[in-house]
C-alpha positions as CSV (number, residue, x, y, z in Angstrom):
1,X,-56.9,65.6,28.3
2,X,-57.2,69.4,28.4
3,X,-59.0,71.5,31.0
4,X,-61.2,74.5,30.7
5,X,-63.3,77.0,32.7
6,X,-66.7,78.4,31.8
7,X,-68.2,81.5,33.5
8,X,-71.2,83.8,33.1
9,X,-70.3,87.5,32.5
10,X,-71.9,88.7,35.7
11,X,-68.9,90.1,37.6
12,X,-67.6,93.7,37.7
13,X,-65.4,94.1,34.6
14,X,-62.2,94.8,36.5
15,X,-62.7,91.8,38.8
16,X,-63.6,89.6,35.8
17,X,-60.3,90.5,34.1
18,X,-58.4,89.6,37.3
19,X,-60.3,86.3,37.3
20,X,-59.2,85.5,33.8
21,X,-55.6,86.2,34.6
22,X,-55.8,83.9,37.6
23,X,-57.5,81.2,35.6
24,X,-54.8,81.2,32.9
25,X,-52.1,81.2,35.6
26,X,-53.6,78.0,36.9
27,X,-52.9,76.3,33.6
28,X,-56.3,76.0,32.0
29,X,-56.4,75.5,28.2
30,X,-59.9,76.8,27.3
31,X,-62.0,79.7,28.5
32,X,-65.7,79.9,27.8
33,X,-68.3,82.6,28.5
34,X,-72.1,82.3,28.3
35,X,-74.2,84.5,26.1
36,X,-77.5,84.6,27.9
37,X,-79.4,87.8,26.8
38,X,-80.9,89.5,29.9
39,X,-79.4,87.0,32.3
40,X,-75.9,88.4,32.2
41,X,-73.8,91.2,30.8
42,X,-72.9,91.5,27.1
43,X,-70.8,88.5,26.3
44,X,-68.6,89.9,23.5
45,X,-67.5,92.9,25.5
46,X,-66.4,90.5,28.3
47,X,-64.8,88.2,25.8
48,X,-62.7,91.2,24.7
49,X,-61.6,91.7,28.3
50,X,-60.7,88.0,28.5
51,X,-58.7,88.2,25.2
52,X,-56.8,91.2,26.4
53,X,-56.1,89.7,29.9
54,X,-54.9,86.3,28.6
55,X,-52.2,85.1,26.2
56,X,-52.6,81.4,25.8
57,X,-56.1,80.1,26.4
58,X,-58.6,79.7,23.6
59,X,-61.5,82.1,24.1
60,X,-65.1,81.2,23.1
61,X,-68.8,81.6,23.5
62,X,-70.6,78.8,25.4
63,X,-72.8,79.5,23.7
64,X,-74.3,82.2,21.4
65,X,-77.3,81.4,19.2
66,X,-78.6,82.5,15.8
67,X,-81.9,83.8,17.1
68,X,-80.8,86.8,19.1
69,X,-77.9,87.6,16.8
70,X,-78.2,87.4,13.0
71,X,-75.8,84.7,11.8
72,X,-73.7,87.2,9.8
73,X,-73.3,89.4,12.8
74,X,-72.3,86.4,14.9
75,X,-69.7,85.6,12.3
76,X,-68.4,89.2,12.5
77,X,-68.3,89.1,16.3
78,X,-66.3,85.8,16.2
79,X,-63.9,87.2,13.6
80,X,-63.3,90.4,15.6
81,X,-62.6,88.3,18.7
82,X,-60.2,86.2,16.7
83,X,-58.2,89.3,15.7
84,X,-58.2,90.7,19.3
85,X,-57.1,87.4,20.8
86,X,-54.4,86.7,18.2
87,X,-56.2,83.8,16.6
88,X,-57.5,82.1,19.8
89,X,-61.2,82.6,19.2
90,X,-63.7,79.7,19.2
91,X,-67.2,80.2,17.9
92,X,-69.5,78.3,20.3
93,X,-73.1,78.2,19.0
94,X,-76.3,76.4,19.9
95,X,-80.0,76.5,19.5
96,X,-80.5,78.7,22.6
97,X,-82.1,78.0,26.0
98,X,-84.6,79.4,28.4
99,X,-83.2,83.0,28.5
100,X,-84.9,83.3,25.0
101,X,-88.3,83.0,26.6
102,X,-87.9,86.5,28.3
103,X,-87.6,87.9,24.8
104,X,-90.7,86.2,23.4
105,X,-88.5,83.9,21.4
106,X,-88.0,80.2,21.0
107,X,-84.8,78.2,20.5
108,X,-83.6,77.9,16.9
109,X,-84.6,74.9,14.8
110,X,-81.8,72.6,13.8
111,X,-82.0,73.8,10.2
112,X,-81.4,77.4,11.2
113,X,-78.5,76.3,13.5
114,X,-76.9,74.4,10.6
115,X,-77.3,77.2,8.1
116,X,-75.9,79.8,10.5
117,X,-72.7,77.8,10.8
118,X,-72.5,77.3,7.0
119,X,-73.0,81.1,6.5
120,X,-70.3,82.0,9.0
121,X,-67.8,79.7,7.4
122,X,-68.6,81.0,3.9
123,X,-68.2,84.6,5.1
124,X,-64.9,83.9,6.9
125,X,-63.5,82.8,3.5
126,X,-64.2,86.1,2.0
127,X,-67.0,84.8,-0.2
128,X,-69.8,87.1,-1.4
129,X,-73.0,85.3,-0.4
130,X,-76.5,85.6,-1.7
131,X,-78.5,82.9,-0.1
132,X,-82.1,82.4,1.2
133,X,-81.2,80.1,4.1
134,X,-83.5,78.4,6.5
135,X,-84.5,81.2,8.8
136,X,-82.5,84.2,7.4
137,X,-81.2,85.7,4.2
138,X,-78.0,87.1,2.8
139,X,-77.9,89.4,-0.2
140,X,-74.6,90.2,-1.7
141,X,-73.2,89.8,1.8
142,X,-69.4,89.7,2.4
143,X,-67.0,90.7,5.0
144,X,-65.0,93.7,3.9
145,X,-62.0,93.2,6.1
146,X,-59.8,90.6,7.9
147,X,-60.6,87.6,5.7
148,X,-60.0,84.9,5.1
149,X,-59.9,83.5,8.6
150,X,-60.5,80.1,10.1
151,X,-62.3,79.8,13.4
152,X,-63.2,76.5,15.1
153,X,-67.0,76.1,15.4
154,X,-68.3,74.2,18.5
155,X,-71.9,73.2,18.7
156,X,-73.6,73.0,22.1
157,X,-75.5,69.7,22.2
158,X,-77.4,67.4,24.4
159,X,-80.2,65.9,22.3
160,X,-79.6,63.2,19.7
161,X,-80.4,65.3,16.6
162,X,-78.1,68.1,17.7
163,X,-75.4,65.7,18.6
164,X,-75.6,64.1,15.2
165,X,-75.4,67.5,13.6
166,X,-72.3,68.3,15.6
167,X,-70.8,65.0,14.4
168,X,-71.5,65.9,10.8
169,X,-70.3,69.5,10.7
170,X,-68.7,70.8,13.9
171,X,-65.1,71.2,14.8
172,X,-66.0,70.6,18.4
173,X,-68.8,70.0,20.8
174,X,-69.8,71.7,24.0
175,X,-71.3,68.6,25.6
176,X,-74.0,69.0,28.2
177,X,-74.7,65.4,29.2
178,X,-73.9,65.2,32.9
179,X,-70.8,63.3,34.1
180,X,-71.9,59.6,34.3
181,X,-70.4,57.2,31.8
182,X,-73.7,55.9,30.5
183,X,-75.0,59.4,29.6
184,X,-71.7,60.4,28.1
185,X,-71.5,57.2,26.0
186,X,-75.0,57.8,24.7
187,X,-73.9,61.3,23.6
188,X,-70.7,60.1,22.0
189,X,-72.6,57.3,20.1
190,X,-74.9,60.0,18.5
191,X,-71.9,62.2,17.7
192,X,-70.3,59.2,16.0
193,X,-73.4,58.6,13.9
194,X,-73.1,62.1,12.5
195,X,-69.4,61.5,11.9
196,X,-70.1,58.3,10.0
197,X,-73.0,59.9,8.0
198,X,-70.7,62.7,6.8
199,X,-67.9,60.3,6.0
200,X,-65.5,62.2,8.3
201,X,-62.4,60.4,9.5
202,X,-62.5,61.5,13.1
203,X,-64.8,62.8,15.8
204,X,-65.0,66.5,16.6
205,X,-63.1,67.7,19.8
206,X,-65.3,67.2,22.8
207,X,-65.4,69.6,25.8
208,X,-67.6,68.2,28.6
209,X,-69.0,70.8,30.8
210,X,-68.8,69.9,34.5
211,X,-71.1,72.2,36.5
212,X,-71.1,72.3,40.3
213,X,-68.8,73.0,43.3
214,X,-65.9,71.4,45.0
215,X,-65.8,71.5,48.8
216,X,-64.6,69.4,51.7
217,X,-68.1,69.8,53.2
218,X,-70.1,67.7,50.8
219,X,-73.4,69.3,51.8
220,X,-72.1,72.7,50.6
221,X,-71.0,71.3,47.2
222,X,-74.2,69.3,46.9
223,X,-76.4,72.4,47.5
224,X,-74.5,74.3,44.8
225,X,-74.8,71.5,42.3
226,X,-78.5,70.7,42.7
227,X,-79.8,73.5,40.4
228,X,-77.9,72.2,37.3
229,X,-79.1,68.7,38.1
230,X,-82.7,70.0,37.9
231,X,-81.9,71.5,34.4
232,X,-81.5,68.0,32.9
233,X,-85.1,66.7,33.6
234,X,-86.5,69.8,31.8
235,X,-84.0,70.0,28.9
236,X,-82.4,66.6,28.4
237,X,-84.5,64.0,30.3
238,X,-82.8,61.0,28.5
239,X,-79.7,61.5,30.6
240,X,-81.8,61.4,33.8
241,X,-83.2,58.0,32.8
242,X,-79.8,56.7,31.9
243,X,-78.7,57.9,35.4
244,X,-81.5,55.9,37.0
245,X,-83.9,58.8,37.9
246,X,-87.5,57.7,38.3
247,X,-89.8,58.8,35.4
248,X,-92.4,60.1,37.8
249,X,-89.8,62.3,39.5
250,X,-88.6,63.5,36.2
251,X,-92.1,64.6,35.3
252,X,-92.5,66.3,38.7
253,X,-89.4,68.4,38.3
254,X,-90.4,69.3,34.7
255,X,-93.7,70.7,36.1
256,X,-92.0,72.7,38.8
257,X,-89.2,74.1,36.7
258,X,-90.9,75.7,33.7
259,X,-88.5,78.6,32.7
260,X,-85.5,80.6,33.4
261,X,-81.9,79.5,33.7
262,X,-80.8,76.6,35.9
263,X,-80.1,78.9,38.9
264,X,-83.9,79.4,39.1
265,X,-84.6,75.7,39.6
266,X,-83.9,75.7,43.3
267,X,-87.3,74.5,44.5
268,X,-87.4,71.6,42.0
269,X,-83.8,70.7,42.7
270,X,-84.6,69.9,46.3
271,X,-86.5,66.8,45.1
272,X,-83.5,65.2,43.5
273,X,-81.7,62.4,45.3
274,X,-78.0,63.0,46.2
275,X,-76.7,60.1,44.1
276,X,-78.4,61.6,41.0
277,X,-76.8,65.0,41.6
278,X,-73.4,63.4,41.9
279,X,-73.8,61.7,38.6
280,X,-74.8,64.9,36.8
281,X,-72.5,67.5,38.4
282,X,-69.4,68.2,40.5
283,X,-70.8,67.8,44.1
284,X,-68.0,66.7,46.4
285,X,-64.4,67.1,47.4
286,X,-61.2,67.1,45.3
287,X,-61.0,63.3,45.5
288,X,-64.4,63.0,43.8
289,X,-63.1,64.9,40.8
290,X,-60.6,62.2,40.0
291,X,-63.4,59.7,39.4
292,X,-64.9,62.0,36.8
293,X,-61.6,62.8,35.2
294,X,-60.8,59.0,34.9
295,X,-64.2,58.3,33.4
296,X,-63.9,61.1,30.8
297,X,-60.4,60.1,29.9
298,X,-61.4,56.4,29.4
299,X,-64.2,57.6,27.0
300,X,-61.7,59.6,24.9
301,X,-63.0,63.0,25.9
302,X,-60.7,65.8,24.9
303,X,-61.4,68.5,27.5
304,X,-63.2,68.7,30.9
305,X,-64.5,72.2,31.6
306,X,-65.5,73.3,35.1
307,X,-68.5,75.7,35.4
308,X,-68.5,76.8,39.1
309,X,-71.8,77.3,40.8
310,X,-72.9,78.6,44.2
311,X,-71.5,81.3,46.5
312,X,-69.7,84.5,45.6
313,X,-66.9,85.1,43.1
314,X,-64.3,84.0,45.7
315,X,-66.1,80.8,46.3
316,X,-66.3,80.0,42.6
317,X,-62.6,80.8,42.1
318,X,-61.9,78.4,44.9
319,X,-63.8,75.7,43.1
320,X,-61.8,76.5,39.9
321,X,-58.5,76.3,41.9
322,X,-59.5,73.1,43.6
323,X,-60.5,71.6,40.2
324,X,-57.2,72.6,38.8
325,X,-55.4,70.8,41.6
326,X,-57.5,67.7,41.4
327,X,-57.3,67.6,37.6
328,X,-53.5,67.8,37.7
329,X,-53.3,65.0,40.2
330,X,-55.6,62.8,38.1
331,X,-53.6,63.5,35.0
332,X,-50.3,62.9,36.8
333,X,-51.4,59.5,38.0
334,X,-51.6,58.2,34.5
């Protein structure tokens, strides 16, 4: 199983570049960066820094969307990143999340997401495209340079319809389903339905995002992890039920956490029981990571990606380093 790191582009640019070098030096295979409109700095500029400060890791968006960026411009951005990185780009795309609300926009419908991916792939081949797609248009559109190119497309997915779309058409999946086996199996079953419907011979690559913190003081790790645990009742409540969370509590959290990114869910997060937080996120010491790694490996997951939460940049880098140590020990025990 591979390992990855996901960050938000919120750090000073020089510090961010140093972080990327350190992360690659720790042996990680994948590097992901969020694209969150006003909530962080411009992702593609920071992805360029990541490409220039690394040599081996794949570099991708986790994730962009076809609402704030026209699908053709998203395709150009990914192709440019692929050139800069020497062929290491991954085009991570999804419907979009709460940051869109600040722009007066709503997440993309599934049809728009699917057609955005189809358009990108057609443009990457060098094709001239005239097409009235679902949510956008292309008129005699073609890339005038650096084609053809092949870039893996990962769909960010939690809900059943998006998971099935990913199974049908994606090269990979950024899976946001918590870390407990029941929820992950639910997601994999829906991905496999898409695979079967499309007549594909194998499942897309799966990168499970593990949000949270690693600390010998469990209370510190738990506090950092609570906010992402509160994201699930609002955005993907089916995983909460599978994890045993009471329906009334799910509804209460939904009412308290109405908008913004998961970091803005602190008040609602305080209501969540510790055992639920541990099932949805990294919220313990290095030893607790092994259990999650073992579960993911048993389910056939391809990559586990740590998304550090809480504290300052040094604290988050410590979580990344601790994750690397724990992951290596877990893999070495097989």
